[in-house]
C-alpha positions as CSV (number, residue, x, y, z in Angstrom):
1,M,51.8,152.1,75.8
2,Q,51.4,150.9,72.3
3,A,50.3,153.0,69.4
4,E,49.0,151.6,66.1
5,T,49.5,153.6,62.9
6,K,49.2,152.9,59.1
7,S,52.4,153.1,57.1
8,K,52.5,155.6,54.2
9,T,56.0,154.9,53.2
10,A,55.5,152.8,50.1
11,G,57.4,149.9,51.5
12,W,60.3,151.7,53.2
13,R,61.1,150.3,56.6
14,L,63.8,150.5,59.2
15,P,65.5,147.0,59.3
16,A,66.3,145.2,62.4
17,E,69.9,145.5,63.5
18,W,70.5,141.8,63.0
19,E,69.6,141.9,59.3
20,A,72.4,141.7,56.7
21,Q,74.8,144.6,56.9
22,D,77.4,146.2,54.6
23,G,79.4,147.5,57.5
24,V,79.6,149.7,60.6
25,L,80.4,153.4,61.0
26,L,82.8,154.3,63.8
27,A,84.7,157.5,64.8
28,W,88.2,157.9,66.2
29,P,88.7,159.7,69.5
30,R,90.7,162.9,69.1
31,P,92.5,165.1,71.6
32,E,90.2,168.1,71.0
33,M,87.3,166.0,72.2
34,D,86.4,165.1,75.8
35,W,88.5,161.9,75.5
36,L,91.7,163.8,76.2
37,P,92.3,162.7,79.9
38,Y,92.3,159.0,78.8
39,L,92.8,159.3,75.0
40,D,95.2,156.4,74.6
41,E,92.9,154.0,76.5
42,A,89.9,155.2,74.5
43,R,91.8,154.7,71.2
44,R,92.9,151.2,72.3
45,T,89.2,150.4,72.9
46,V,88.1,151.7,69.5
47,A,90.9,149.8,67.8
48,G,89.8,146.6,69.5
49,L,86.2,147.3,68.5
50,A,87.4,147.9,64.9
51,A,89.3,144.6,65.0
52,A,86.2,142.7,66.2
53,I,84.0,144.3,63.5
54,T,86.4,143.7,60.6
55,R,86.4,139.9,61.4
56,F,82.9,139.9,60.0
57,E,82.3,142.9,57.8
58,R,83.5,146.3,56.6
59,L,84.3,149.3,58.7
60,V,84.0,153.0,57.8
61,L,86.2,154.9,60.3
62,I,86.1,158.6,60.6
63,A,89.8,159.2,60.9
64,R,93.0,159.8,58.8
65,A,94.8,156.6,58.1
66,D,98.0,158.1,59.4
67,E,96.5,158.8,62.8
68,A,94.6,155.5,63.4
69,G,96.0,152.9,60.9
70,A,98.9,151.6,63.0
71,M,96.9,151.1,66.1
72,L,94.1,149.3,64.2
73,A,96.7,147.0,62.5
74,G,98.3,146.4,65.9
75,A,94.9,145.4,67.3
76,G,94.4,142.8,64.6
77,A,91.9,144.7,62.3
78,V,91.5,143.4,58.8
79,M,92.8,146.5,57.1
80,E,91.5,145.6,53.7
81,R,88.0,146.0,55.2
82,V,88.7,149.5,56.6
83,T,87.7,152.7,54.8
84,F,89.3,155.8,56.3
85,V,87.5,159.1,55.8
86,D,88.4,162.5,57.4
87,C,85.6,164.6,58.6
88,P,85.3,167.3,61.4
89,L,83.4,166.1,64.5
90,N,82.5,167.4,67.9
91,D,82.6,163.9,69.4
92,T,82.5,160.2,68.5
93,W,78.9,159.1,69.1
94,A,78.1,157.7,65.6
95,R,74.9,156.1,66.8
96,D,73.3,159.5,67.1
97,F,74.9,161.5,64.2
98,G,75.1,158.7,61.7
99,P,72.5,157.9,59.1
100,L,69.4,155.8,59.8
101,T,69.2,153.5,56.8
102,V,65.8,152.4,55.5
103,V,65.2,149.7,52.9
104,R,62.5,148.5,50.7
105,A,61.9,145.5,48.4
106,T,62.3,146.0,44.6
107,P,62.0,143.6,41.7
108,A,65.8,143.5,41.6
109,G,66.1,142.7,45.4
110,R,66.0,145.7,47.6
111,E,67.2,149.3,47.7
112,A,68.4,151.5,50.6
113,R,68.0,155.1,51.5
114,L,70.0,157.1,54.1
115,L,68.0,159.3,56.4
116,D,70.1,162.2,57.6
117,C,68.3,163.5,60.7
118,V,69.2,166.6,62.8
119,F,71.5,165.9,65.8
120,N,71.4,168.8,68.3
121,G,73.5,167.3,71.1
122,W,70.7,165.5,72.9
123,G,68.3,168.4,73.1
124,G,70.8,171.2,73.1
125,K,73.0,169.8,76.0
126,F,76.2,169.8,74.0
127,C,77.8,171.4,70.9
128,A,76.9,169.4,67.8
129,E,77.4,171.7,64.8
130,A,80.0,169.5,63.2
131,D,78.3,166.2,64.1
132,T,75.0,167.0,62.5
133,Q,76.8,167.7,59.2
134,A,78.8,164.4,59.3
135,T,76.4,162.2,57.3
136,G,76.1,164.9,54.6
137,R,79.9,165.2,54.4
138,L,80.4,161.5,54.3
139,H,77.9,161.2,51.5
140,A,79.5,164.0,49.5
141,A,82.9,162.2,49.9
142,G,81.5,159.2,48.2
143,V,81.5,156.9,51.2
144,F,78.0,155.6,50.4
145,G,78.4,155.5,46.6
146,A,75.1,156.1,44.8
147,T,72.9,155.4,47.8
148,P,70.5,158.3,48.0
149,R,70.5,160.6,51.1
150,R,67.4,162.3,52.5
151,R,68.0,165.2,54.9
152,L,65.2,165.5,57.5
153,D,64.4,168.7,59.4
154,F,63.7,166.5,62.4
155,V,65.8,165.6,65.5
156,L,66.1,161.9,65.8
157,E,69.0,159.9,67.3
158,G,69.7,156.3,66.4
159,G,70.1,155.4,70.1
160,S,66.6,156.6,70.8
161,L,64.7,153.8,69.1
162,D,65.0,150.2,68.2
163,S,63.4,148.3,65.3
164,D,62.2,144.7,65.0
165,G,62.3,145.0,61.2
166,K,58.6,144.2,60.9
167,G,57.1,147.6,61.6
168,A,57.5,147.9,65.4
169,L,59.6,150.5,67.1
170,L,60.7,150.6,70.7
171,T,61.4,154.0,72.3
172,T,61.0,156.1,75.4
173,S,58.7,159.1,76.0
174,T,61.3,160.9,78.1
175,C,63.6,161.1,75.1
176,L,61.4,161.6,72.1
177,L,59.1,164.0,73.9
178,Q,61.9,166.1,75.5
179,P,61.1,169.6,74.3
180,G,64.6,170.5,73.3
181,R,64.5,168.1,70.4
182,N,61.4,168.8,68.4
183,P,59.4,171.6,70.0
184,G,55.8,171.7,68.9
185,F,55.7,167.9,68.2
186,D,53.4,165.9,70.5
187,R,53.3,162.1,70.7
188,R,50.9,161.9,67.8
189,G,53.1,164.1,65.6
190,I,56.2,162.1,66.3
191,E,54.4,158.9,65.6
192,A,53.4,160.3,62.2
193,R,57.0,161.1,61.4
194,L,58.2,157.7,62.4
195,R,55.5,156.1,60.3
196,D,56.2,158.3,57.2
197,E,60.0,158.1,57.3
198,L,60.7,154.7,59.0
199,G,57.7,152.7,58.1
200,A,56.6,152.3,61.7
201,A,53.3,150.6,62.0
202,R,53.4,150.3,65.8
203,V,55.3,152.3,68.3
204,H,56.0,150.9,71.8
205,W,56.4,153.8,74.2
206,L,58.2,153.1,77.4
207,E,57.2,155.5,80.2
208,H,59.6,154.1,82.8
209,G,63.3,153.3,83.0
210,A,66.3,155.6,83.4
211,L,69.9,155.2,84.2
212,A,71.8,157.6,86.4
213,G,74.4,159.5,84.4
214,D,72.6,159.1,81.1
215,D,72.8,162.4,79.2
216,T,70.4,161.2,76.5
217,D,67.1,161.4,78.4
218,S,66.8,157.6,78.4
219,H,67.9,156.3,75.1
220,V,66.2,152.9,74.6
221,D,69.5,151.3,73.6
222,M,70.6,151.5,77.2
223,L,67.3,149.9,78.4
224,A,65.6,147.5,76.1
225,R,66.3,146.0,72.7
226,F,64.6,143.8,70.2
227,A,66.1,140.5,69.2
228,P,65.0,137.8,66.7
229,D,61.8,135.8,67.1
230,D,59.7,138.4,68.9
231,T,62.2,138.7,71.8
232,I,63.1,141.8,73.9
233,I,66.2,141.8,76.0
234,Y,66.3,144.4,78.7
235,T,68.2,145.9,81.6
236,A,67.0,144.6,85.0
237,C,68.0,145.5,88.5
238,D,68.0,142.8,91.1
239,D,69.2,144.9,94.0
240,P,66.2,146.3,95.9
241,A,68.4,148.9,97.6
242,D,69.6,150.4,94.3
243,E,68.0,153.6,93.1
244,H,67.2,151.9,89.8
245,A,65.2,149.1,91.2
246,A,61.8,150.8,91.1
247,P,62.0,152.5,87.7
248,L,63.5,149.4,86.0
249,G,60.9,147.2,87.7
250,A,58.2,149.4,86.3
251,M,59.8,149.2,82.9
252,A,59.8,145.4,83.1
253,E,56.0,145.5,83.8
254,E,55.5,147.6,80.8
255,L,57.5,145.2,78.6
256,A,55.4,142.3,79.9
257,A,52.3,144.1,78.8
258,L,53.5,144.7,75.2
259,R,52.1,142.6,72.4
260,T,53.4,141.6,69.0
261,A,51.5,142.2,65.8
262,A,50.0,138.8,66.3
263,G,48.7,139.8,69.7
264,R,51.1,137.6,71.7
265,P,53.4,138.7,74.5
266,Y,57.1,139.1,73.7
267,R,59.7,136.7,74.9
268,L,61.5,138.6,77.6
269,I,65.2,138.1,78.6
270,P,66.5,140.1,81.5
271,L,70.1,141.2,81.6
272,P,72.2,141.1,84.8
273,W,72.8,144.3,86.7
274,P,76.5,145.4,86.7
275,R,78.1,146.8,89.8
276,A,77.9,150.6,90.1
277,I,80.6,152.5,88.3
278,F,81.5,156.1,89.3
279,D,83.5,158.8,87.7
280,A,86.4,160.7,89.5
281,D,83.9,163.1,91.0
282,G,81.8,160.3,92.5
283,A,78.9,160.6,90.0
284,R,77.4,157.4,88.8
285,L,77.9,156.3,85.2
286,P,75.3,154.6,83.1
287,A,76.8,151.1,82.6
288,S,74.4,148.9,80.7
289,Y,74.7,145.5,79.0
290,A,71.8,146.4,76.7
291,N,74.2,148.6,74.7
292,F,75.3,145.7,72.5
293,L,75.8,145.7,68.7
294,A,74.5,143.0,66.4
295,I,76.7,142.5,63.2
296,N,77.0,139.8,60.6
297,G,77.6,136.6,62.4
298,A,78.3,138.1,65.8
299,V,77.0,140.2,68.7
300,L,79.5,142.5,70.3
301,T,78.6,142.8,74.0
302,P,79.8,145.4,76.6
303,A,82.1,144.3,79.3
304,Y,83.1,146.4,82.4
305,G,85.5,144.2,84.3
306,D,82.6,142.9,86.2
307,A,81.8,139.4,87.4
308,R,78.5,139.6,85.6
309,D,80.1,140.3,82.2
310,A,80.0,136.6,81.3
311,Q,76.4,136.3,82.4
312,A,75.4,139.2,80.2
313,R,77.3,137.6,77.2
314,E,75.4,134.3,77.8
315,A,72.0,136.0,77.9
316,I,72.7,138.0,74.7
317,D,74.1,134.9,73.1
318,A,70.8,133.0,73.9
319,A,68.8,135.8,72.3
320,F,70.8,135.7,69.0
321,P,71.1,132.0,68.0
322,G,73.7,131.3,65.3
323,R,75.9,134.3,66.2
324,I,79.0,134.5,68.3
325,A,78.8,136.8,71.4
326,I,82.1,138.7,71.8
327,G,82.8,140.8,74.8
328,V,84.4,144.2,74.3
329,D,86.0,146.1,77.2
330,C,84.0,149.3,77.5
331,T,85.4,150.7,80.8
332,A,87.0,153.6,78.8
333,L,83.8,154.4,76.9
334,I,81.5,154.5,80.0
335,R,83.7,157.3,81.4
336,Q,82.1,159.5,78.7
337,H,78.6,158.1,79.6
338,G,78.2,155.8,76.6
339,S,79.2,152.3,75.5
340,L,79.8,150.3,72.3
341,H,76.4,150.7,70.7
342,C,76.5,154.4,71.3
343,M,79.9,154.5,69.5
344,T,78.7,152.7,66.4
345,M,76.1,152.8,63.6
346,Q,75.4,149.8,61.5
347,L,75.1,150.2,57.8
348,P,72.5,147.8,56.4
349,K,72.9,145.9,53.1
350,G,72.7,148.4,50.3
351,A,74.1,151.4,52.3
352,L,77.6,151.0,50.9
353,K,76.9,150.3,47.3
């Protein structure tokens, strides 16, 4: 379903992820978090992710230098590009507690504004009292310089939507309309907030598509993502016996019916289906190749020790011409039901003045 709205944001818009960035926000796994059973493995993964990011841009890491610096340096991170900042957290999912940065054109170039939305643990499922204060604390610590911060009394997670940078947002109804997030808001009311705060002129609502083990009520960053040149790259299931075949097939039909602002169909690129991954109790985990991160000059792509990792990297590489697709081992991250996009929040140009 596609909704058309008129922007009232005086030029503010949510940029596409592949637009120029100042850096990336990332958080360090700590023993008081759920990472404890495999803390070393999770930290090695985050250190490797930090090394990949700092090849291309700056990194803001929520950690003390004395607890993470040595491991980052050992992984090959460019330490001159790392800013350490200590801040209490419940967990490490920066995608959902980090700021959504909007931008607008000015006579001098462009300006940025940080939107600090409420994070309530995906509709009250988990404790998030410290996480929802993180952006405010980072701003008070001077991490974002003079970039203004706007606190919104509205629950909105970065993983729940994706932007093409031209006024279109991609999201799922099961997430944004879940009553534990914004009680009293219907679809029309949510669209109005997305228009007024993010400059959304068009909202593409997906009614189908879900991954077993996903605690987020179907974050779109596990399912379908915008890419340059009116492209959508999406999770596809080619195993008819798999429980995901029908819902993801229905989602693919929805994507095929969407139209760009010019009235044309999107270019659609399906991602391969990874083999099923289960936790120690036999519950399925939401492995997805759609959980990639676009940064300056590269796209970091999830890898799960699967024969299809390379195919996914090739598909994502084709969707982002001129960038290097770099695989990142996410087998530790998926144990906590997330992947590399969930762990990170890009900071567009102007956010780190």
